[in-house]
N, CA and C of each residue as an Amber inpcrd file, in Angstrom:
protein
   510
  85.8500000  90.6830000 106.3730000  86.2110000  89.4240000 105.7800000
  86.2230000  89.4210000 104.2560000  86.7720000  90.6050000 103.6790000
  86.9440000  90.7100000 102.2630000  88.1070000  89.8830000 101.7940000
  87.9500000  89.2940000 100.6350000  89.1280000  88.5850000  99.9710000
  90.1200000  89.4900000  99.4530000  91.2820000  89.0610000  99.1650000
  92.2970000  89.9830000  98.5760000  91.8430000  90.5770000  97.2310000
  91.0770000  89.8060000  96.4870000  90.5130000  90.3890000  95.2280000
  89.6360000  91.5380000  95.4200000  88.6440000  91.2790000  96.4500000
  87.7000000  92.3380000  96.7780000  88.3850000  93.5460000  97.4020000
  89.4170000  93.3490000  98.2290000  90.1560000  94.4970000  98.8420000
  90.7480000  95.2630000  97.6740000  91.4050000  94.6470000  96.6720000
  91.8920000  95.3640000  95.5610000  90.8860000  96.1760000  94.7960000
  89.7330000  95.5670000  94.5710000  88.7080000  96.3040000  93.8910000
  88.2210000  97.5080000  94.7160000  88.0910000  97.2880000  96.0540000
  87.6450000  98.3830000  96.8950000  88.6250000  99.5320000  96.8910000
  89.9530000  99.1570000  96.9880000  91.0090000 100.1880000  96.8920000
  90.9890000 100.9490000  95.6310000  90.7450000 100.3070000  94.4510000
  90.6110000 100.9940000  93.2610000  89.4640000 101.9230000  93.1170000
  88.3210000 101.4120000  93.7450000  87.1070000 102.1890000  93.6960000
  87.3420000 103.5060000  94.5460000  87.9480000 103.3060000  95.7640000
  88.2030000 104.5370000  96.5780000  89.1830000 105.4960000  95.9030000
  90.0940000 104.9730000  95.2540000  91.1350000 105.8770000  94.4320000
  90.3320000 106.6010000  93.3940000  89.4480000 105.9820000  92.7360000
  88.7030000 106.6630000  91.5770000  87.8210000 107.7190000  92.2430000
  87.1990000 107.4170000  93.4240000  86.3760000 108.3690000  94.1750000
  87.2000000 109.5050000  94.5380000  88.4000000 109.3490000  94.9970000
  89.2560000 110.4960000  95.4100000  89.5940000 111.3750000  94.1380000
  89.7850000 110.7330000  93.0030000  90.1050000 111.4260000  91.8340000
  88.8740000 112.3250000  91.4390000  87.6520000 111.8600000  91.5750000
  86.4970000 112.6560000  91.2310000  86.3670000 113.8340000  92.2340000
  86.5840000 113.5630000  93.4160000  86.5010000 114.6750000  94.4650000
  87.5990000 115.6970000  94.2160000  88.7800000 115.3000000  93.7870000
  89.8130000 116.2490000  93.4720000  89.4030000 117.1190000  92.2480000
  88.9300000 116.4330000  91.2380000  88.5100000 117.1480000  90.0080000
  87.3650000 117.9910000  90.1450000  86.3220000 117.5540000  90.8180000
  85.0650000 118.3170000  90.9620000  85.0110000 119.3260000  92.0940000
  85.7270000 118.9850000  93.1590000  85.5890000 119.7930000  94.3990000
  86.9420000 120.5000000  94.7410000  87.9830000 120.1950000  93.9750000
  89.2470000 120.6980000  94.2500000  89.8790000 120.4110000  95.6910000
  89.5110000 119.1520000  96.1360000  89.9340000 118.8230000  97.5210000
  90.6450000 117.4350000  97.3100000  91.9290000 117.3450000  97.7210000
  92.7450000 116.1780000  97.7120000  92.6340000 115.4350000  98.8810000
  91.8400000 114.3540000  98.9300000  91.5440000 113.4740000 100.0620000
  92.2950000 112.2070000 100.0560000  93.0060000 111.9480000  99.0010000
  93.7120000 110.6620000  98.7550000  94.5960000 110.1680000  99.9250000
  95.4710000 110.9460000 100.3380000  96.5400000 110.5100000 101.3200000
  96.3180000 111.0680000 102.6690000  95.1110000 111.3900000 103.0440000
  94.8450000 111.9430000 104.4140000  94.6510000 110.7770000 105.3430000
  95.5290000 110.6610000 106.3770000  95.4000000 109.5220000 107.3240000
  93.9910000 109.4890000 107.9170000  93.4270000 108.2560000 107.8580000
  92.1300000 108.0110000 108.4850000  91.0470000 108.2950000 107.4780000
  91.3280000 108.9140000 106.3870000  90.1450000 109.1570000 105.4300000
  89.6270000 108.0240000 104.7140000  90.2860000 106.9250000 104.6360000
  89.8840000 105.6710000 103.9990000  89.2180000 104.7690000 104.8710000
  89.2960000 104.9260000 106.2270000  88.6400000 103.9920000 107.1880000
  87.1250000 104.0000000 107.0040000  86.6080000 102.9450000 107.2320000
  85.0390000 102.6650000 107.1640000  84.6200000 102.9600000 105.7940000
  85.3340000 102.5050000 104.7400000  84.8920000 102.5870000 103.3610000
  84.9020000 104.0320000 102.9150000  85.7190000 104.8760000 103.3290000
  85.9070000 106.1860000 102.8360000  84.9260000 107.1660000 103.5180000
  84.3520000 106.8760000 104.5980000  83.4050000 107.6540000 105.2130000
  84.1090000 108.9170000 105.6810000  85.3000000 108.9070000 106.2920000
  86.0000000 110.1100000 106.6280000  86.3110000 111.0710000 105.4430000
  86.7160000 110.4030000 104.3100000  86.9670000 111.2300000 103.1300000
  85.7070000 111.8770000 102.6380000  84.6240000 111.1690000 102.6860000
  83.2510000 111.7800000 102.2220000  82.9150000 112.9820000 103.1710000
  83.0300000 112.7810000 104.4590000  82.7070000 113.8170000 105.4180000
  83.5680000 115.1170000 105.1230000  84.8840000 114.8560000 104.8820000
  85.7960000 115.9220000 104.6500000  85.4500000 116.6510000 103.3560000
  85.1650000 115.7740000 102.3850000  84.9210000 116.3670000 100.9810000
  83.6360000 117.2410000 100.9830000  82.4710000 116.6560000 101.5070000
  81.2470000 117.2820000 101.4080000  80.7720000 118.1770000 102.5050000
  81.3150000 117.9310000 103.7330000  80.8820000 118.7790000 104.8390000
  81.9620000 119.5500000 105.5220000  83.1880000 119.4880000 104.8820000
  84.3270000 120.1810000 105.4570000  84.6210000 119.7350000 106.8090000
  84.4540000 118.5130000 107.1640000  84.7220000 117.8670000 108.4900000
  86.1790000 117.8280000 108.6590000  86.5850000 117.7930000 109.9690000
  87.9450000 117.5790000 110.4240000  88.0200000 116.2410000 110.9640000
  89.0210000 115.4480000 110.5910000  89.2890000 114.1520000 111.1520000
  90.2640000 114.1870000 112.3330000  89.8280000 113.5710000 113.4060000
  90.7310000 113.4920000 114.5940000  90.6090000 112.0280000 115.0760000
  91.6770000 111.5960000 115.6130000  91.5920000 110.2410000 116.3210000
  90.5990000 110.2950000 117.4240000  89.8090000 109.2400000 117.5390000
  88.8200000 109.1120000 118.6290000  89.3920000 109.2200000 120.0350000
  90.5830000 108.6460000 120.2390000  91.1740000 108.7400000 121.5690000
  91.4980000 110.1740000 121.9210000  91.8280000 110.9890000 120.9830000
  92.1290000 112.4180000 121.3050000  90.9530000 113.1210000 121.7920000
  89.7830000 112.8130000 121.1730000  88.4720000 113.4270000 121.6300000
  88.0810000 112.9100000 123.0050000  88.2760000 111.6200000 123.2300000
  87.8690000 111.0310000 124.5330000  88.7420000 111.6450000 125.6240000
  90.0670000 111.7890000 125.3550000  91.0180000 112.2960000 126.3370000
  90.5380000 113.7180000 126.7860000  90.1330000 114.5040000 125.7920000
  89.6450000 115.8280000 126.1230000  88.2500000 115.7650000 126.9300000
  87.3680000 114.9250000 126.4740000  86.0620000 114.9520000 127.1220000
  86.1480000 114.5580000 128.5710000  86.9690000 113.4340000 128.9030000
  87.0460000 113.0150000 130.2520000  88.1130000 113.6450000 131.0790000
  88.8330000 114.6910000 130.4640000  89.9060000 115.3660000 131.1280000
  90.9370000 114.5140000 131.6730000  91.3150000 113.5210000 130.8350000
  92.2790000 112.4450000 131.2350000  93.5680000 112.9920000 131.6990000
  94.1100000 113.9030000 130.9960000  95.4730000 114.4790000 131.3350000
  95.5390000 115.0040000 132.8300000  94.5140000 115.6830000 133.2180000
  94.4100000 116.1770000 134.5960000  94.3990000 115.0600000 135.5820000
  93.7500000 113.9510000 135.2210000  93.6170000 112.8620000 136.1640000
  94.9120000 112.0790000 136.1960000  95.7030000 111.9940000 135.0530000
  96.9140000 111.2220000 135.0670000  98.1080000 111.9530000 135.6940000
  98.1680000 113.2650000 135.5500000  99.3670000 113.9590000 135.9560000
  99.7200000 113.8030000 137.4000000  98.8470000 113.5290000 138.2990000
  99.0140000 113.3500000 139.6580000  98.8990000 111.8900000 140.1320000
  98.6750000 110.9890000 139.1470000  98.5910000 109.5790000 139.4330000
  99.8980000 108.9130000 139.8210000  99.9040000 107.7860000 140.5020000
 101.0030000 106.9670000 140.8210000 101.0910000 105.8390000 139.6860000
  99.9430000 105.4220000 139.1790000  99.8740000 104.2860000 138.3150000
  98.7230000 104.4690000 137.4130000  98.7820000 104.0550000 136.1840000
  97.6980000 104.0800000 135.2650000  97.4060000 102.6030000 134.7410000
  96.1680000 102.1890000 134.7680000  95.8460000 100.9330000 134.2970000
  94.8700000 101.1440000 133.1520000  95.1860000 100.5630000 131.9470000
  94.3980000 100.7980000 130.8020000  94.1090000  99.4670000 130.2020000
  93.3270000  99.3170000 129.1580000  92.9380000  97.9560000 128.5880000
  92.4530000  98.0190000 127.1800000  92.4460000  96.8880000 126.5820000
  92.0220000  96.7030000 125.2230000  91.7140000  95.2510000 124.9350000
  90.8020000  94.9110000 124.0720000  90.5040000  93.5770000 123.8290000
  91.7410000  92.7760000 123.3580000  92.5010000  93.3390000 122.3950000
  93.7350000  92.7180000 121.9320000  94.7780000  93.7850000 121.8150000
  95.9360000  93.4080000 122.3320000  97.1500000  94.3260000 122.2040000
  98.1380000  93.6440000 121.3170000  98.5880000  94.2770000 120.3380000
  99.4760000  93.6970000 119.3770000 100.2130000  94.9300000 118.6210000
 100.9260000  94.6120000 117.5160000 101.6620000  95.5930000 116.8120000
 100.6690000  96.7380000 116.2640000  99.4740000  96.3710000 116.1530000
  98.4600000  97.3650000 115.5080000  97.9710000  98.4020000 116.5350000
  98.2290000  98.0010000 117.8240000  97.8040000  98.8690000 118.9820000
  98.4780000 100.3000000 118.7850000  99.5950000 100.2990000 118.3120000
 100.3350000 101.6620000 118.2490000  99.6730000 102.6440000 117.2410000
  98.8250000 102.1840000 116.4980000  98.1310000 103.0070000 115.4240000
  96.7960000 103.6220000 115.8250000  96.8710000 104.2670000 116.9860000
  95.7550000 105.0900000 117.4200000  94.6830000 104.4360000 118.4220000
  95.0760000 103.2470000 118.9360000  94.2020000 102.6240000 119.8610000
  94.2940000 103.3400000 121.2010000  93.3120000 103.2020000 122.1020000
  93.1670000 103.8870000 123.2910000  94.3270000 103.6800000 124.2450000
  94.8410000 102.4910000 124.3720000  96.0010000 102.2720000 125.3940000
  97.2720000 103.1530000 125.0540000  97.5320000 103.3670000 123.8100000
  98.7060000 104.1600000 123.3670000  98.3700000 105.7010000 123.6580000
  97.1410000 106.1220000 123.4000000  96.8170000 107.4490000 123.7640000
  96.9550000 107.7510000 125.2720000  96.4840000 106.7670000 126.0760000
  96.5410000 106.9150000 127.5050000  98.0720000 106.9060000 127.9190000
  98.7650000 105.9010000 127.4340000 100.2730000 105.8120000 127.6960000
 101.0450000 107.0570000 127.3730000 100.7840000 107.6850000 126.2160000
 101.4720000 108.8670000 125.8810000 101.3980000 109.9810000 126.9640000
 100.1960000 110.0410000 127.4680000  99.9610000 111.1440000 128.5060000
 100.6970000 110.6890000 129.7100000 100.5770000 109.4710000 130.1590000
 101.2720000 108.9700000 131.3350000 102.8000000 109.1310000 131.2760000
 103.3020000 108.8040000 130.0970000 104.7150000 108.9430000 129.8560000
 105.2170000 110.2930000 130.1290000 104.4090000 111.2870000 129.6130000
 104.7280000 112.7710000 129.7800000 104.8490000 113.1250000 131.2460000
 104.1830000 112.4390000 132.1630000 104.2560000 112.6960000 133.5400000
 105.0660000 111.5750000 134.3090000 105.7450000 110.7610000 133.5810000
 106.5120000 109.7380000 134.2500000 105.7230000 108.7910000 135.0840000
 104.4140000 108.5250000 134.6800000 103.5370000 107.5780000 135.4600000
 103.6150000 106.2070000 134.7130000 103.8930000 105.1690000 135.4010000
 104.0060000 103.8360000 134.8130000 102.5180000 103.3840000 134.4490000
 102.5370000 102.5290000 133.3740000 101.2790000 102.0490000 132.8200000
 101.2580000 100.5780000 132.6990000 100.1680000 100.0150000 133.1850000
  99.8600000  98.5640000 133.0320000  98.8100000  98.4920000 132.0300000
  98.8460000  97.6570000 131.0620000  97.8480000  97.4510000 129.9780000
  97.3370000  96.0360000 130.1680000  96.0410000  95.9490000 130.3150000
  95.3270000  94.6180000 130.4200000  94.6260000  94.3180000 129.2210000
  94.6790000  93.2050000 128.7020000  94.1400000  92.6560000 127.5220000
  93.6590000  91.2470000 127.5310000  92.6760000  90.9440000 126.8150000
  92.1380000  89.5410000 126.6320000  93.2090000  88.7390000 125.8600000
  93.6730000  89.4020000 124.8150000  94.6790000  88.7170000 123.8990000
  95.8670000  89.6330000 123.8160000  97.0590000  89.0470000 124.1170000
  98.3320000  89.7640000 123.8490000  99.0140000  89.1360000 122.7530000
  99.1620000  89.7150000 121.5790000  99.7300000  89.1730000 120.3500000
 101.2360000  88.9430000 120.5620000 101.7940000  88.0890000 119.7260000
 103.2310000  87.7510000 119.7480000 104.0820000  89.0260000 119.4390000
 103.4990000  89.9550000 118.7450000 104.2840000  91.1340000 118.3240000
 103.9480000  92.3700000 119.2720000 103.3780000  92.1920000 120.3870000
 102.8490000  93.2210000 121.2460000 103.9910000  94.0040000 121.9800000
 105.2730000  93.5130000 121.9760000 106.3560000  94.2200000 122.6840000
 106.5520000  95.6230000 122.1490000 106.2680000  95.9300000 120.9170000
 106.3570000  97.2160000 120.3440000 105.6990000  98.3440000 121.2300000
 104.6970000  97.9980000 122.0050000 103.8810000  98.9820000 122.7150000
 104.7570000  99.5980000 123.8480000 105.7790000  98.8340000 124.3370000
 106.6790000  99.3600000 125.3370000 107.4110000 100.5970000 124.9480000
 107.5920000 100.7790000 123.6540000 108.2610000 101.9970000 123.1880000
 107.3260000 103.1780000 123.2620000 106.0410000 102.9960000 123.5420000
 105.1690000 104.0820000 123.5290000 104.5660000 104.3900000 124.9480000
 105.2310000 103.8040000 125.9090000 104.8770000 104.1430000 127.3180000
 104.1420000 103.1100000 128.1240000 103.8650000 101.9910000 127.4940000
 103.2530000 100.8860000 128.2810000 104.3600000 100.0710000 128.8700000
 104.3490000 100.0340000 130.2170000 105.4530000  99.3690000 130.9580000
 105.1660000  97.8340000 131.0230000 103.9680000  97.4710000 131.3040000
 103.6510000  96.0060000 131.6000000 102.3810000  95.5570000 130.8070000
 102.3890000  94.3780000 130.2770000 101.1760000  93.7740000 129.7030000
 100.7410000  92.6420000 130.5180000  99.4790000  92.5730000 130.8410000
  98.8050000  91.6370000 131.6250000  97.7020000  91.0250000 130.8010000
  97.7060000  89.6640000 130.6990000  96.6230000  88.9600000 129.9870000
  95.5790000  88.7290000 131.0080000  94.2720000  88.9880000 130.5290000
  93.1660000  88.7290000 131.4180000  92.8290000  87.1950000 131.5700000
  93.1480000  86.4820000 130.5110000  92.9060000  85.0520000 130.5670000
  94.2710000  84.3030000 130.9090000  94.2880000  83.6180000 132.0630000
  95.4780000  82.9920000 132.3490000  95.7130000  81.6920000 131.5880000
  94.6690000  81.1210000 130.9100000  94.8450000  79.8930000 130.1100000
  94.0420000  80.2090000 128.8300000  94.5270000  79.4370000 127.7520000
  93.7420000  79.5770000 126.5320000  92.2720000  79.3130000 126.7330000
  91.4430000  80.2520000 126.0780000  89.9820000  80.1100000 126.3240000
  89.2790000  80.6580000 125.1430000  88.1270000  80.1040000 124.8060000
  87.3150000  80.5840000 123.6890000  86.5510000  81.9170000 124.1750000
  86.2500000  82.6100000 123.1490000  85.4680000  83.8640000 123.4650000
  84.2060000  83.5770000 124.2650000  83.4550000  82.5710000 123.8360000
  82.1930000  82.2690000 124.4780000  82.3980000  81.7760000 125.9440000
  83.6510000  81.4390000 126.2990000  83.9670000  81.0370000 127.7810000
  84.3390000  82.2920000 128.5160000  85.0890000  83.2190000 127.8240000
  85.6250000  84.3260000 128.5540000  84.4860000  85.4600000 128.7910000
  83.7260000  85.7040000 127.7880000  82.8150000  86.8610000 127.9160000
  81.8770000  86.7350000 129.1730000  81.1890000  85.5940000 129.4410000
  80.3770000  85.5830000 130.6260000  81.2100000  85.6930000 131.9520000
  82.5280000  85.5370000 131.8740000  83.2770000  85.6500000 133.1590000
  84.2390000  86.9120000 133.0640000  83.9650000  87.8730000 132.2030000
  84.8230000  89.0130000 131.9930000  85.1300000  89.7460000 133.2220000
  84.2440000  90.1070000 134.0690000  84.4570000  90.9370000 135.2440000
  85.4040000  90.1760000 136.1860000  85.1290000  88.8560000 136.4520000
  86.0720000  88.1880000 137.3950000  87.4180000  88.0570000 136.8420000
  87.5230000  87.8310000 135.5200000  88.8300000  87.6560000 134.7560000
  89.6080000  88.9490000 134.9600000  88.9470000  90.0550000 134.7280000
  89.6250000  91.3930000 134.7840000  90.0240000  91.6210000 136.2660000
  89.1100000  91.4170000 137.2230000  89.4010000  91.6270000 138.6050000
  90.6090000  90.8650000 139.0050000  90.6980000  89.5680000 138.6240000
  91.7750000  88.7040000 138.9290000  93.1190000  89.1020000 138.3950000
  93.0120000  89.6360000 137.1880000  94.3640000  90.0900000 136.4880000
  94.8650000  91.3600000 137.2250000  93.9130000  92.1970000 137.5260000
  94.3440000  93.4280000 138.3100000  94.8810000  93.1370000 139.6430000
  94.1790000  92.1270000 140.3790000  94.6780000  91.6630000 141.6420000
  96.1410000  91.1460000 141.4550000  96.3590000  90.3250000 140.5510000
  97.6610000  89.7700000 140.2650000  98.6900000  90.8570000 139.9940000
  98.2580000  91.8280000 139.2920000  99.1950000  92.9520000 139.0250000
  99.5320000  93.7120000 140.2700000  98.6040000  93.9490000 141.1420000
  98.7700000  94.6140000 142.4030000  99.7490000  93.8370000 143.3820000
  99.5020000  92.5370000 143.2990000 100.3670000  91.6490000 144.1040000
 101.8210000  91.7300000 143.6320000 102.0330000  91.8170000 142.2680000
 103.4080000  91.8330000 141.7420000 104.0440000  93.1590000 142.1770000
 103.1840000  94.2390000 142.1550000 103.7670000  95.5370000 142.5950000
 104.1360000  95.5720000 144.0820000 103.2460000  94.9500000 144.8980000
 103.5130000  94.7590000 146.3340000 104.8740000  94.0310000 146.5230000
 105.0590000  92.9210000 145.7560000 106.2170000  92.1110000 145.7860000
 107.4700000  92.9790000 145.5120000 107.3820000  93.7880000 144.4550000
 108.4170000  94.6700000 143.9870000 108.8580000  95.6370000 145.2040000
 107.8320000  96.2320000 145.8220000 108.0700000  97.1500000 146.8140000
 108.6690000  96.5370000 148.0410000 108.3910000  95.2750000 148.3400000
 108.9930000  94.5150000 149.3810000 110.4690000  94.2870000 149.0650000
 110.7640000  94.0600000 147.7910000 112.1710000  93.8090000 147.3680000
 113.0360000  94.9860000 147.6640000 112.5030000  96.1890000 147.4890000
 113.2740000  97.4500000 147.7410000 113.6830000  97.5760000 149.1900000
 112.8750000  97.0280000 150.0920000 113.1510000  97.1550000 151.4590000
 114.3580000  96.3390000 151.8700000 114.5520000  95.2560000 151.2240000
 115.6130000  94.4180000 151.6120000 116.7880000  94.8020000 150.8540000
């Protein structure tokens, strides 16, 4: 919740920090994607510990051997708290969808909130967006019911698929 003034001050401070790193350690961290996230933590790890930055979703995909699971799947269901235009910048559903797209596996993404600008995710392999909440609901109302809300949204998705298969028969 930083104000625009505080954000400007933070950006200036991080830029100054990057200048010092370049001058003293001969490492240019200023324009490395992800290096400024979390207040420059990534940049610090790279500068002082020679760390390598990788998107978290890439690491998780390797750990759980997701590609092997997806390549023979008929359908992938993934989820996120909120899906909007920011989702394309490294969030899990896009990482999952990229693999599924490679194997021509359709993807349903389930979310508590679907932003007005969420359609952009279709370009990255997400075929369908499903909202967990069928009606407007406050967070304190949805959290205690999250399991039943998710189950219901998945059930409705499966019913839609079943309907689609029946249409093919006729």
